[in-house]
BAPAFI-699655 format. One record per residue (C-alpha): residue in one letter; residue number from 1; z, y, x. Coordinates in nm, 3 decimals, always signed. Each point is the difference from the previous one (the first is absolute). Example, Ala and Ser with C-alpha at 12.3 -4.5 7.8 and 13.67 -1.06 7.14 Angstrom:
% residues 2
<rec code="A" pos="1" pz="+0.780" py="-0.450" px="+1.230"/>
<rec code="S" pos="2" pz="-0.066" py="+0.344" px="+0.137"/>
***
This chain:
% residues 367
<rec code="M" pos="1" pz="-0.001" py="+0.009" px="-0.014"/>
<rec code="N" pos="2" pz="-0.119" py="+0.276" px="+0.220"/>
<rec code="R" pos="3" pz="-0.015" py="+0.365" px="-0.064"/>
<rec code="K" pos="4" pz="-0.324" py="+0.103" px="-0.145"/>
<rec code="S" pos="5" pz="-0.311" py="-0.001" px="+0.227"/>
<rec code="M" pos="6" pz="-0.284" py="+0.151" px="-0.052"/>
<rec code="R" pos="7" pz="-0.179" py="-0.216" px="+0.264"/>
<rec code="K" pos="8" pz="-0.185" py="-0.338" px="-0.122"/>
<rec code="S" pos="9" pz="-0.004" py="-0.339" px="+0.151"/>
<rec code="G" pos="10" pz="-0.337" py="-0.187" px="+0.118"/>
<rec code="W" pos="11" pz="-0.025" py="-0.155" px="-0.334"/>
<rec code="W" pos="12" pz="-0.152" py="+0.128" px="-0.340"/>
<rec code="C" pos="13" pz="+0.012" py="-0.166" px="-0.379"/>
<rec code="I" pos="14" pz="-0.256" py="-0.138" px="-0.243"/>
<rec code="P" pos="15" pz="+0.218" py="-0.020" px="-0.261"/>
<rec code="M" pos="16" pz="-0.169" py="-0.282" px="-0.253"/>
<rec code="L" pos="17" pz="+0.098" py="-0.048" px="-0.357"/>
<rec code="L" pos="18" pz="+0.020" py="-0.362" px="-0.159"/>
<rec code="L" pos="19" pz="-0.015" py="+0.005" px="-0.376"/>
<rec code="L" pos="20" pz="+0.255" py="-0.296" px="-0.152"/>
<rec code="S" pos="21" pz="-0.094" py="-0.176" px="-0.327"/>
<rec code="S" pos="22" pz="+0.261" py="-0.003" px="-0.280"/>
<rec code="G" pos="23" pz="+0.127" py="-0.293" px="-0.198"/>
<rec code="P" pos="24" pz="+0.047" py="-0.007" px="-0.408"/>
<rec code="V" pos="25" pz="+0.376" py="+0.081" px="+0.047"/>
<rec code="V" pos="26" pz="+0.152" py="+0.279" px="-0.216"/>
<rec code="Y" pos="27" pz="+0.242" py="+0.230" px="+0.193"/>
<rec code="S" pos="28" pz="+0.199" py="+0.129" px="-0.246"/>
<rec code="Q" pos="29" pz="+0.011" py="+0.089" px="-0.399"/>
<rec code="T" pos="30" pz="+0.161" py="+0.191" px="-0.292"/>
<rec code="A" pos="31" pz="-0.031" py="-0.135" px="-0.324"/>
<rec code="A" pos="32" pz="-0.012" py="+0.373" px="-0.167"/>
<rec code="A" pos="33" pz="-0.254" py="+0.151" px="+0.170"/>
<rec code="D" pos="34" pz="-0.294" py="-0.102" px="+0.198"/>
<rec code="T" pos="35" pz="+0.130" py="+0.067" px="+0.323"/>
<rec code="T" pos="36" pz="-0.088" py="-0.342" px="+0.162"/>
<rec code="V" pos="37" pz="-0.122" py="-0.019" px="+0.397"/>
<rec code="Y" pos="38" pz="-0.235" py="-0.270" px="-0.006"/>
<rec code="V" pos="39" pz="-0.067" py="-0.142" px="+0.378"/>
<rec code="V" pos="40" pz="-0.315" py="-0.125" px="-0.164"/>
<rec code="A" pos="41" pz="-0.243" py="+0.176" px="-0.229"/>
<rec code="E" pos="42" pz="-0.309" py="-0.105" px="-0.177"/>
<rec code="E" pos="43" pz="-0.199" py="+0.271" px="+0.147"/>
<rec code="P" pos="44" pz="+0.187" py="+0.091" px="+0.341"/>
<rec code="P" pos="45" pz="+0.056" py="+0.370" px="+0.085"/>
<rec code="R" pos="46" pz="-0.223" py="+0.139" px="+0.275"/>
<rec code="F" pos="47" pz="-0.038" py="+0.306" px="+0.245"/>
<rec code="P" pos="48" pz="-0.184" py="+0.291" px="-0.178"/>
<rec code="A" pos="49" pz="-0.278" py="+0.027" px="+0.210"/>
<rec code="C" pos="50" pz="-0.311" py="-0.196" px="-0.190"/>
<rec code="E" pos="51" pz="+0.044" py="+0.073" px="-0.361"/>
<rec code="T" pos="52" pz="-0.322" py="+0.198" px="-0.006"/>
<rec code="L" pos="53" pz="-0.231" py="-0.353" px="+0.070"/>
<rec code="D" pos="54" pz="-0.216" py="-0.146" px="-0.238"/>
<rec code="T" pos="55" pz="+0.133" py="-0.339" px="+0.064"/>
<rec code="T" pos="56" pz="+0.219" py="-0.265" px="-0.042"/>
<rec code="I" pos="57" pz="+0.407" py="-0.041" px="+0.009"/>
<rec code="E" pos="58" pz="-0.029" py="-0.229" px="+0.257"/>
<rec code="F" pos="59" pz="-0.233" py="+0.220" px="+0.245"/>
<rec code="K" pos="60" pz="+0.212" py="+0.325" px="-0.097"/>
<rec code="N" pos="61" pz="+0.338" py="-0.233" px="+0.121"/>
<rec code="Q" pos="62" pz="-0.196" py="-0.050" px="+0.336"/>
<rec code="C" pos="63" pz="-0.104" py="+0.330" px="+0.053"/>
<rec code="A" pos="64" pz="+0.360" py="+0.172" px="-0.076"/>
<rec code="Q" pos="65" pz="+0.141" py="-0.243" px="+0.215"/>
<rec code="Q" pos="66" pz="-0.262" py="+0.115" px="+0.315"/>
<rec code="Q" pos="67" pz="+0.093" py="+0.372" px="-0.111"/>
<rec code="L" pos="68" pz="+0.370" py="-0.045" px="+0.005"/>
<rec code="L" pos="69" pz="-0.037" py="-0.165" px="+0.335"/>
<rec code="S" pos="70" pz="-0.205" py="+0.316" px="+0.112"/>
<rec code="F" pos="71" pz="+0.326" py="+0.192" px="-0.163"/>
<rec code="I" pos="72" pz="+0.249" py="-0.130" px="+0.229"/>
<rec code="N" pos="73" pz="-0.230" py="+0.006" px="+0.328"/>
<rec code="R" pos="74" pz="-0.031" py="+0.314" px="-0.031"/>
<rec code="N" pos="75" pz="+0.354" py="+0.135" px="-0.059"/>
<rec code="I" pos="76" pz="+0.218" py="-0.237" px="+0.197"/>
<rec code="Y" pos="77" pz="+0.154" py="+0.017" px="+0.335"/>
<rec code="Y" pos="78" pz="+0.134" py="-0.213" px="+0.206"/>
<rec code="P" pos="79" pz="+0.347" py="+0.108" px="+0.088"/>
<rec code="I" pos="80" pz="+0.117" py="+0.071" px="+0.333"/>
<rec code="E" pos="81" pz="+0.276" py="-0.243" px="+0.036"/>
<rec code="A" pos="82" pz="-0.186" py="-0.275" px="-0.134"/>
<rec code="R" pos="83" pz="-0.269" py="+0.067" px="+0.252"/>
<rec code="Q" pos="84" pz="+0.207" py="+0.009" px="+0.263"/>
<rec code="N" pos="85" pz="+0.237" py="-0.324" px="-0.098"/>
<rec code="G" pos="86" pz="-0.322" py="-0.189" px="-0.084"/>
<rec code="N" pos="87" pz="+0.063" py="-0.066" px="-0.382"/>
<rec code="E" pos="88" pz="-0.302" py="-0.140" px="-0.153"/>
<rec code="G" pos="89" pz="+0.009" py="-0.209" px="-0.312"/>
<rec code="T" pos="90" pz="-0.048" py="+0.051" px="-0.400"/>
<rec code="V" pos="91" pz="+0.198" py="+0.218" px="-0.191"/>
<rec code="V" pos="92" pz="+0.024" py="-0.071" px="-0.380"/>
<rec code="L" pos="93" pz="+0.081" py="+0.291" px="-0.255"/>
<rec code="S" pos="94" pz="-0.005" py="-0.037" px="-0.402"/>
<rec code="F" pos="95" pz="-0.007" py="+0.275" px="-0.244"/>
<rec code="I" pos="96" pz="-0.073" py="+0.037" px="-0.415"/>
<rec code="I" pos="97" pz="-0.308" py="+0.118" px="-0.105"/>
<rec code="E" pos="98" pz="+0.090" py="+0.151" px="-0.313"/>
<rec code="K" pos="99" pz="-0.205" py="-0.014" px="-0.311"/>
<rec code="D" pos="100" pz="-0.158" py="+0.352" px="+0.067"/>
<rec code="G" pos="101" pz="-0.076" py="-0.119" px="+0.326"/>
<rec code="A" pos="102" pz="+0.299" py="+0.213" px="+0.196"/>
<rec code="L" pos="103" pz="+0.186" py="-0.169" px="+0.282"/>
<rec code="S" pos="104" pz="+0.375" py="-0.099" px="-0.024"/>
<rec code="N" pos="105" pz="+0.261" py="-0.163" px="+0.147"/>
<rec code="P" pos="106" pz="-0.137" py="-0.066" px="+0.329"/>
<rec code="K" pos="107" pz="+0.181" py="-0.233" px="+0.264"/>
<rec code="I" pos="108" pz="-0.018" py="-0.179" px="+0.314"/>
<rec code="L" pos="109" pz="-0.013" py="-0.404" px="-0.054"/>
<rec code="K" pos="110" pz="-0.057" py="-0.070" px="+0.379"/>
<rec code="D" pos="111" pz="+0.053" py="+0.186" px="+0.309"/>
<rec code="I" pos="112" pz="-0.100" py="-0.021" px="+0.370"/>
<rec code="G" pos="113" pz="+0.259" py="+0.278" px="+0.133"/>
<rec code="G" pos="114" pz="-0.126" py="+0.275" px="+0.229"/>
<rec code="G" pos="115" pz="-0.067" py="+0.233" px="-0.287"/>
<rec code="C" pos="116" pz="-0.275" py="-0.191" px="-0.146"/>
<rec code="G" pos="117" pz="+0.175" py="-0.051" px="-0.351"/>
<rec code="V" pos="118" pz="+0.046" py="+0.368" px="-0.045"/>
<rec code="E" pos="119" pz="-0.350" py="+0.074" px="+0.132"/>
<rec code="A" pos="120" pz="-0.143" py="-0.219" px="-0.260"/>
<rec code="L" pos="121" pz="+0.221" py="+0.118" px="-0.258"/>
<rec code="R" pos="122" pz="-0.082" py="+0.343" px="+0.059"/>
<rec code="L" pos="123" pz="-0.367" py="-0.059" px="-0.097"/>
<rec code="I" pos="124" pz="+0.135" py="-0.116" px="-0.356"/>
<rec code="Q" pos="125" pz="+0.160" py="+0.323" px="+0.002"/>
<rec code="L" pos="126" pz="-0.277" py="+0.188" px="+0.068"/>
<rec code="M" pos="127" pz="-0.198" py="-0.145" px="-0.285"/>
<rec code="I" pos="128" pz="+0.302" py="+0.099" px="-0.196"/>
<rec code="D" pos="129" pz="-0.003" py="+0.373" px="+0.099"/>
<rec code="Q" pos="130" pz="-0.388" py="+0.020" px="-0.038"/>
<rec code="E" pos="131" pz="+0.049" py="-0.107" px="-0.349"/>
<rec code="V" pos="132" pz="-0.255" py="-0.309" px="+0.087"/>
<rec code="K" pos="133" pz="-0.038" py="-0.211" px="-0.329"/>
<rec code="W" pos="134" pz="-0.087" py="-0.334" px="+0.001"/>
<rec code="V" pos="135" pz="-0.194" py="-0.188" px="-0.272"/>
<rec code="P" pos="136" pz="+0.301" py="-0.165" px="-0.141"/>
<rec code="G" pos="137" pz="+0.020" py="-0.389" px="-0.071"/>
<rec code="K" pos="138" pz="-0.122" py="-0.097" px="-0.354"/>
<rec code="N" pos="139" pz="+0.102" py="-0.274" px="-0.261"/>
<rec code="K" pos="140" pz="-0.220" py="-0.046" px="-0.283"/>
<rec code="G" pos="141" pz="-0.186" py="+0.277" px="+0.083"/>
<rec code="Q" pos="142" pz="+0.338" py="+0.242" px="+0.006"/>
<rec code="P" pos="143" pz="+0.161" py="+0.137" px="+0.279"/>
<rec code="V" pos="144" pz="+0.333" py="-0.170" px="+0.146"/>
<rec code="R" pos="145" pz="+0.247" py="+0.085" px="+0.300"/>
<rec code="T" pos="146" pz="-0.121" py="-0.201" px="+0.293"/>
<rec code="L" pos="147" pz="+0.216" py="-0.093" px="+0.315"/>
<rec code="Y" pos="148" pz="-0.247" py="+0.024" px="+0.306"/>
<rec code="N" pos="149" pz="+0.052" py="-0.148" px="+0.368"/>
<rec code="L" pos="150" pz="-0.147" py="+0.174" px="+0.264"/>
<rec code="P" pos="151" pz="-0.038" py="-0.159" px="+0.363"/>
<rec code="V" pos="152" pz="-0.102" py="+0.221" px="+0.272"/>
<rec code="R" pos="153" pz="-0.012" py="-0.122" px="+0.342"/>
<rec code="F" pos="154" pz="+0.055" py="+0.175" px="+0.309"/>
<rec code="K" pos="155" pz="-0.164" py="-0.115" px="+0.291"/>
<rec code="L" pos="156" pz="-0.008" py="+0.142" px="+0.383"/>
<rec code="T" pos="157" pz="-0.357" py="+0.012" px="+0.201"/>
<rec code="E" pos="158" pz="-0.097" py="+0.193" px="+0.323"/>
<rec code="A" pos="159" pz="+0.006" py="+0.362" px="-0.027"/>
<rec code="P" pos="160" pz="-0.219" py="+0.240" px="+0.178"/>
<rec code="P" pos="161" pz="+0.184" py="+0.130" px="+0.345"/>
<rec code="Y" pos="162" pz="+0.077" py="+0.351" px="-0.137"/>
<rec code="E" pos="163" pz="+0.072" py="+0.197" px="-0.317"/>
<rec code="V" pos="164" pz="-0.078" py="+0.321" px="-0.106"/>
<rec code="M" pos="165" pz="+0.244" py="+0.278" px="-0.124"/>
<rec code="G" pos="166" pz="-0.173" py="+0.331" px="-0.087"/>
<rec code="R" pos="167" pz="-0.262" py="+0.043" px="+0.274"/>
<rec code="D" pos="168" pz="+0.187" py="-0.211" px="+0.261"/>
<rec code="T" pos="169" pz="-0.119" py="-0.322" px="+0.084"/>
<rec code="I" pos="170" pz="+0.330" py="-0.160" px="+0.152"/>
<rec code="W" pos="171" pz="-0.031" py="-0.359" px="+0.187"/>
<rec code="T" pos="172" pz="+0.263" py="-0.273" px="-0.083"/>
<rec code="V" pos="173" pz="-0.180" py="-0.282" px="+0.218"/>
<rec code="F" pos="174" pz="+0.019" py="+0.052" px="+0.362"/>
<rec code="D" pos="175" pz="-0.101" py="-0.203" px="+0.317"/>
<rec code="E" pos="176" pz="+0.251" py="+0.241" px="+0.193"/>
<rec code="P" pos="177" pz="+0.256" py="+0.175" px="-0.207"/>
<rec code="L" pos="178" pz="+0.086" py="+0.355" px="-0.025"/>
<rec code="E" pos="179" pz="+0.256" py="+0.097" px="+0.273"/>
<rec code="Y" pos="180" pz="+0.259" py="+0.255" px="+0.116"/>
<rec code="R" pos="181" pz="-0.103" py="+0.045" px="+0.374"/>
<rec code="A" pos="182" pz="+0.317" py="+0.002" px="+0.152"/>
<rec code="G" pos="183" pz="+0.120" py="-0.299" px="-0.226"/>
<rec code="N" pos="184" pz="+0.238" py="-0.028" px="-0.317"/>
<rec code="D" pos="185" pz="+0.297" py="+0.058" px="+0.147"/>
<rec code="A" pos="186" pz="-0.136" py="+0.311" px="+0.193"/>
<rec code="L" pos="187" pz="-0.114" py="+0.111" px="-0.354"/>
<rec code="M" pos="188" pz="+0.335" py="-0.037" px="-0.191"/>
<rec code="E" pos="189" pz="+0.179" py="+0.184" px="+0.335"/>
<rec code="H" pos="190" pz="-0.266" py="+0.302" px="-0.059"/>
<rec code="L" pos="191" pz="+0.059" py="+0.013" px="-0.398"/>
<rec code="N" pos="192" pz="+0.360" py="-0.009" px="+0.100"/>
<rec code="K" pos="193" pz="+0.011" py="+0.291" px="+0.228"/>
<rec code="E" pos="194" pz="-0.229" py="+0.199" px="-0.175"/>
<rec code="L" pos="195" pz="+0.142" py="-0.033" px="-0.368"/>
<rec code="N" pos="196" pz="+0.220" py="+0.296" px="-0.085"/>
<rec code="Y" pos="197" pz="+0.228" py="-0.013" px="-0.277"/>
<rec code="P" pos="198" pz="-0.074" py="+0.352" px="-0.223"/>
<rec code="T" pos="199" pz="+0.320" py="+0.200" px="+0.028"/>
<rec code="V" pos="200" pz="-0.082" py="+0.095" px="-0.394"/>
<rec code="G" pos="201" pz="+0.119" py="-0.374" px="-0.103"/>
<rec code="N" pos="202" pz="+0.339" py="+0.049" px="+0.203"/>
<rec code="D" pos="203" pz="+0.124" py="+0.168" px="-0.322"/>
<rec code="S" pos="204" pz="-0.036" py="-0.278" px="-0.244"/>
<rec code="C" pos="205" pz="+0.041" py="-0.259" px="+0.248"/>
<rec code="L" pos="206" pz="-0.372" py="-0.122" px="-0.081"/>
<rec code="I" pos="207" pz="-0.100" py="-0.346" px="+0.129"/>
<rec code="G" pos="208" pz="-0.281" py="-0.239" px="-0.047"/>
<rec code="V" pos="209" pz="-0.357" py="-0.161" px="+0.092"/>
<rec code="I" pos="210" pz="-0.330" py="+0.175" px="+0.017"/>
<rec code="D" pos="211" pz="-0.284" py="-0.244" px="+0.030"/>
<rec code="L" pos="212" pz="-0.326" py="+0.114" px="+0.119"/>
<rec code="Q" pos="213" pz="-0.352" py="-0.180" px="+0.063"/>
<rec code="L" pos="214" pz="-0.195" py="+0.083" px="+0.289"/>
<rec code="L" pos="215" pz="-0.379" py="+0.006" px="+0.052"/>
<rec code="I" pos="216" pz="-0.077" py="-0.049" px="+0.368"/>
<rec code="D" pos="217" pz="-0.326" py="+0.106" px="+0.075"/>
<rec code="R" pos="218" pz="-0.267" py="-0.146" px="+0.282"/>
<rec code="R" pos="219" pz="+0.140" py="+0.253" px="+0.237"/>
<rec code="G" pos="220" pz="+0.370" py="-0.096" px="-0.036"/>
<rec code="N" pos="221" pz="+0.032" py="+0.327" px="-0.244"/>
<rec code="V" pos="222" pz="+0.249" py="+0.016" px="-0.270"/>
<rec code="R" pos="223" pz="-0.011" py="+0.103" px="-0.375"/>
<rec code="I" pos="224" pz="+0.249" py="-0.057" px="-0.280"/>
<rec code="L" pos="225" pz="-0.159" py="-0.228" px="-0.286"/>
<rec code="N" pos="226" pz="+0.309" py="-0.016" px="-0.235"/>
<rec code="L" pos="227" pz="+0.374" py="+0.135" px="-0.002"/>
<rec code="T" pos="228" pz="+0.279" py="-0.117" px="-0.200"/>
<rec code="D" pos="229" pz="+0.335" py="+0.158" px="-0.031"/>
<rec code="Y" pos="230" pz="+0.237" py="-0.288" px="-0.156"/>
<rec code="N" pos="231" pz="+0.284" py="+0.258" px="+0.002"/>
<rec code="D" pos="232" pz="-0.158" py="+0.332" px="-0.120"/>
<rec code="L" pos="233" pz="+0.094" py="+0.151" px="+0.322"/>
<rec code="G" pos="234" pz="-0.233" py="+0.286" px="-0.024"/>
<rec code="F" pos="235" pz="-0.282" py="+0.196" px="+0.183"/>
<rec code="E" pos="236" pz="+0.252" py="+0.073" px="+0.322"/>
<rec code="F" pos="237" pz="+0.010" py="-0.356" px="+0.027"/>
<rec code="W" pos="238" pz="-0.391" py="-0.091" px="-0.064"/>
<rec code="N" pos="239" pz="-0.094" py="+0.254" px="+0.227"/>
<rec code="E" pos="240" pz="+0.219" py="-0.156" px="+0.288"/>
<rec code="A" pos="241" pz="-0.122" py="-0.339" px="-0.059"/>
<rec code="V" pos="242" pz="-0.367" py="+0.074" px="+0.026"/>
<rec code="E" pos="243" pz="+0.019" py="+0.196" px="+0.278"/>
<rec code="V" pos="244" pz="+0.206" py="-0.260" px="+0.195"/>
<rec code="A" pos="245" pz="-0.263" py="-0.255" px="-0.105"/>
<rec code="T" pos="246" pz="-0.303" py="+0.219" px="+0.099"/>
<rec code="S" pos="247" pz="+0.180" py="+0.081" px="+0.345"/>
<rec code="T" pos="248" pz="-0.128" py="-0.373" px="+0.084"/>
<rec code="S" pos="249" pz="-0.339" py="+0.100" px="-0.007"/>
<rec code="G" pos="250" pz="-0.233" py="-0.125" px="+0.288"/>
<rec code="K" pos="251" pz="+0.282" py="-0.256" px="+0.085"/>
<rec code="W" pos="252" pz="-0.139" py="-0.256" px="-0.200"/>
<rec code="K" pos="253" pz="-0.242" py="-0.300" px="+0.135"/>
<rec code="P" pos="254" pz="-0.229" py="-0.027" px="-0.304"/>
<rec code="A" pos="255" pz="-0.086" py="-0.323" px="-0.194"/>
<rec code="V" pos="256" pz="-0.345" py="-0.184" px="+0.115"/>
<rec code="Y" pos="257" pz="-0.214" py="-0.192" px="-0.232"/>
<rec code="K" pos="258" pz="-0.312" py="-0.182" px="+0.164"/>
<rec code="E" pos="259" pz="+0.038" py="+0.218" px="+0.309"/>
<rec code="A" pos="260" pz="+0.009" py="+0.318" px="-0.187"/>
<rec code="K" pos="261" pz="+0.316" py="+0.232" px="-0.051"/>
<rec code="V" pos="262" pz="+0.072" py="+0.053" px="-0.359"/>
<rec code="P" pos="263" pz="+0.237" py="+0.201" px="-0.204"/>
<rec code="A" pos="264" pz="+0.297" py="-0.189" px="-0.070"/>
<rec code="A" pos="265" pz="+0.339" py="+0.080" px="-0.252"/>
<rec code="Y" pos="266" pz="+0.343" py="+0.012" px="+0.167"/>
<rec code="D" pos="267" pz="+0.344" py="-0.021" px="-0.228"/>
<rec code="L" pos="268" pz="+0.282" py="+0.203" px="+0.169"/>
<rec code="S" pos="269" pz="+0.366" py="+0.066" px="-0.186"/>
<rec code="L" pos="270" pz="+0.217" py="+0.255" px="+0.139"/>
<rec code="T" pos="271" pz="+0.343" py="+0.029" px="-0.125"/>
<rec code="F" pos="272" pz="+0.179" py="+0.336" px="-0.044"/>
<rec code="V" pos="273" pz="+0.377" py="+0.001" px="+0.105"/>
<rec code="P" pos="274" pz="+0.189" py="+0.327" px="-0.073"/>
<rec code="E" pos="275" pz="+0.202" py="+0.120" px="+0.330"/>
<rec code="A" pos="276" pz="+0.270" py="+0.228" px="-0.113"/>
<rec code="S" pos="277" pz="+0.361" py="-0.163" px="+0.012"/>
<rec code="K" pos="278" pz="+0.074" py="+0.029" px="-0.352"/>
<rec code="C" pos="279" pz="-0.277" py="-0.299" px="-0.091"/>
<rec code="K" pos="280" pz="+0.131" py="-0.264" px="+0.223"/>
<rec code="A" pos="281" pz="+0.171" py="-0.152" px="-0.325"/>
<rec code="R" pos="282" pz="-0.356" py="+0.041" px="-0.148"/>
<rec code="V" pos="283" pz="-0.164" py="-0.141" px="+0.288"/>
<rec code="E" pos="284" pz="+0.239" py="-0.314" px="+0.010"/>
<rec code="A" pos="285" pz="-0.052" py="-0.066" px="-0.364"/>
<rec code="Y" pos="286" pz="-0.370" py="+0.025" px="+0.040"/>
<rec code="S" pos="287" pz="-0.010" py="-0.251" px="+0.292"/>
<rec code="A" pos="288" pz="+0.252" py="-0.256" px="-0.234"/>
<rec code="A" pos="289" pz="-0.260" py="+0.037" px="-0.276"/>
<rec code="A" pos="290" pz="-0.296" py="-0.080" px="+0.206"/>
<rec code="T" pos="291" pz="+0.155" py="-0.293" px="+0.149"/>
<rec code="L" pos="292" pz="+0.110" py="-0.099" px="-0.392"/>
<rec code="I" pos="293" pz="-0.376" py="+0.022" px="-0.091"/>
<rec code="N" pos="294" pz="-0.141" py="-0.224" px="+0.343"/>
<rec code="E" pos="295" pz="+0.263" py="-0.274" px="-0.096"/>
<rec code="G" pos="296" pz="-0.121" py="+0.061" px="-0.389"/>
<rec code="V" pos="297" pz="-0.358" py="-0.097" px="+0.115"/>
<rec code="E" pos="298" pz="+0.098" py="-0.276" px="+0.224"/>
<rec code="L" pos="299" pz="+0.214" py="-0.180" px="-0.292"/>
<rec code="F" pos="300" pz="-0.289" py="+0.064" px="-0.238"/>
<rec code="N" pos="301" pz="-0.241" py="-0.151" px="+0.224"/>
<rec code="S" pos="302" pz="+0.226" py="-0.323" px="+0.072"/>
<rec code="E" pos="303" pz="-0.003" py="-0.026" px="-0.375"/>
<rec code="Q" pos="304" pz="+0.345" py="+0.116" px="-0.090"/>
<rec code="Q" pos="305" pz="-0.173" py="+0.284" px="-0.220"/>
<rec code="E" pos="306" pz="+0.328" py="+0.106" px="-0.164"/>
<rec code="A" pos="307" pz="+0.207" py="+0.026" px="+0.282"/>
<rec code="G" pos="308" pz="-0.320" py="+0.206" px="+0.162"/>
<rec code="I" pos="309" pz="+0.013" py="+0.249" px="-0.294"/>
<rec code="A" pos="310" pz="+0.357" py="+0.051" px="+0.004"/>
<rec code="K" pos="311" pz="-0.019" py="+0.074" px="+0.405"/>
<rec code="M" pos="312" pz="-0.291" py="+0.236" px="-0.119"/>
<rec code="S" pos="313" pz="+0.195" py="+0.171" px="-0.268"/>
<rec code="A" pos="314" pz="+0.286" py="+0.068" px="+0.209"/>
<rec code="A" pos="315" pz="-0.218" py="+0.191" px="+0.196"/>
<rec code="I" pos="316" pz="-0.175" py="+0.190" px="-0.271"/>
<rec code="D" pos="317" pz="+0.405" py="+0.092" px="-0.118"/>
<rec code="K" pos="318" pz="+0.027" py="+0.205" px="+0.283"/>
<rec code="F" pos="319" pz="-0.341" py="+0.142" px="+0.022"/>
<rec code="P" pos="320" pz="-0.120" py="-0.034" px="-0.334"/>
<rec code="R" pos="321" pz="-0.310" py="+0.259" px="+0.056"/>
<rec code="D" pos="322" pz="-0.095" py="-0.202" px="+0.310"/>
<rec code="A" pos="323" pz="-0.387" py="-0.062" px="-0.089"/>
<rec code="N" pos="324" pz="-0.022" py="-0.252" px="+0.268"/>
<rec code="F" pos="325" pz="+0.316" py="-0.207" px="-0.122"/>
<rec code="L" pos="326" pz="-0.143" py="+0.035" px="-0.339"/>
<rec code="Y" pos="327" pz="-0.350" py="-0.125" px="+0.082"/>
<rec code="V" pos="328" pz="+0.150" py="-0.295" px="+0.173"/>
<rec code="R" pos="329" pz="+0.237" py="-0.101" px="-0.307"/>
<rec code="G" pos="330" pz="-0.311" py="+0.076" px="-0.240"/>
<rec code="Q" pos="331" pz="-0.227" py="-0.222" px="+0.187"/>
<rec code="A" pos="332" pz="+0.294" py="-0.298" px="-0.023"/>
<rec code="Y" pos="333" pz="+0.040" py="+0.056" px="-0.393"/>
<rec code="L" pos="334" pz="-0.419" py="-0.011" px="-0.001"/>
<rec code="E" pos="335" pz="-0.004" py="-0.339" px="+0.171"/>
<rec code="M" pos="336" pz="+0.314" py="-0.094" px="-0.285"/>
<rec code="N" pos="337" pz="-0.230" py="+0.076" px="-0.248"/>
<rec code="K" pos="338" pz="+0.288" py="+0.259" px="-0.114"/>
<rec code="F" pos="339" pz="-0.229" py="+0.259" px="-0.124"/>
<rec code="P" pos="340" pz="+0.215" py="+0.251" px="-0.157"/>
<rec code="E" pos="341" pz="+0.198" py="+0.003" px="+0.318"/>
<rec code="A" pos="342" pz="-0.310" py="+0.042" px="+0.219"/>
<rec code="C" pos="343" pz="-0.120" py="+0.284" px="-0.254"/>
<rec code="A" pos="344" pz="+0.353" py="+0.192" px="+0.062"/>
<rec code="D" pos="345" pz="-0.022" py="-0.034" px="+0.401"/>
<rec code="L" pos="346" pz="-0.374" py="+0.076" px="+0.062"/>
<rec code="S" pos="347" pz="-0.009" py="+0.302" px="-0.239"/>
<rec code="L" pos="348" pz="+0.254" py="+0.150" px="+0.181"/>
<rec code="V" pos="349" pz="-0.164" py="-0.083" px="+0.331"/>
<rec code="K" pos="350" pz="-0.307" py="+0.186" px="-0.134"/>
<rec code="S" pos="351" pz="+0.189" py="+0.284" px="-0.142"/>
<rec code="I" pos="352" pz="+0.198" py="+0.043" px="+0.328"/>
<rec code="A" pos="353" pz="-0.260" py="-0.062" px="+0.269"/>
<rec code="S" pos="354" pz="-0.343" py="+0.074" px="-0.182"/>
<rec code="V" pos="355" pz="-0.173" py="-0.286" px="+0.038"/>
<rec code="D" pos="356" pz="-0.280" py="-0.132" px="-0.223"/>
<rec code="W" pos="357" pz="+0.036" py="-0.367" px="+0.141"/>
<rec code="F" pos="358" pz="+0.128" py="-0.100" px="-0.368"/>
<rec code="D" pos="359" pz="-0.230" py="+0.227" px="-0.198"/>
<rec code="S" pos="360" pz="-0.185" py="-0.348" px="-0.171"/>
<rec code="L" pos="361" pz="+0.297" py="-0.211" px="+0.012"/>
<rec code="L" pos="362" pz="+0.271" py="+0.226" px="-0.173"/>
<rec code="P" pos="363" pz="-0.148" py="-0.021" px="-0.349"/>
<rec code="V" pos="364" pz="+0.031" py="-0.362" px="+0.013"/>
<rec code="L" pos="365" pz="+0.344" py="-0.026" px="+0.139"/>
<rec code="C" pos="366" pz="+0.147" py="+0.256" px="-0.218"/>
<rec code="R" pos="367" pz="-0.184" py="-0.087" px="-0.355"/>
***
């Protein structure tokens, strides 16, 4: 469970859709009204993309399945964590197609981890948000409520050796990786020497982390691609972080791909600690909270999920608006399919750190 990174692994996805047939079973029934949910209907429901065709129902069903697959392939993303962990397989969703073709009650029946289940569920929510009305199932020519199972397969395949971010082409696969010429220890020493804590922060004992993503070009020069302030430290801290990062310009050995120097990204994390003596207790509390977070991650990854969450929560109790801590716990809740809890944590991360990482995810988690 690493902090959000804009860098991609050397893999990408080809999401593939598999459609499951349903058996003749009634899901639920209420005698007072026709609210039966059928697992099978005489005329099955279909994605609304082929209704203008003057053809048979069978052909419309085949056409609708192809268009549903196309919709999924256009809109699905392979979650970063799933790519990094090599998660592959089939997520199975279910939802109800109402008599008017609206979708309701979407659920994850089978998940493969790494955020794939939530990503597949997001597609159903996308159809709901866009008010896509399916052609409802019918019995004896009348619309009926129908349960629909939708398997979505996630499969990794080899990606191009680069990605495009805006006008920048950034290599992610190298024959020789990007390196600080004097070595990593020298880089850390340089950053520690050059990083100055802004005096304005001592008044409030501001403490926290700023992440930067650097672009190192073919000549070893540095440009800032992205900056994330997890603790709302403010402009003076942003300016200091940028100055320290760009002070390494010209000191890098560029990445090499097929004997050519290529631009590559480097993720840098800077911690700002107040220097005033009155801030000593807060610094000690932050160090203790960071230890709790790390211990929580270790427990969670060793399949002691509840114990891990307890450690993370203890850290957040000390620093309730630390977006870094909240992000870690939010990711953990996401892995546990505890969507309301994940919604609360990740929504707060977005508001504190002004990130757009969850814009497509939050409507699903917070519905």
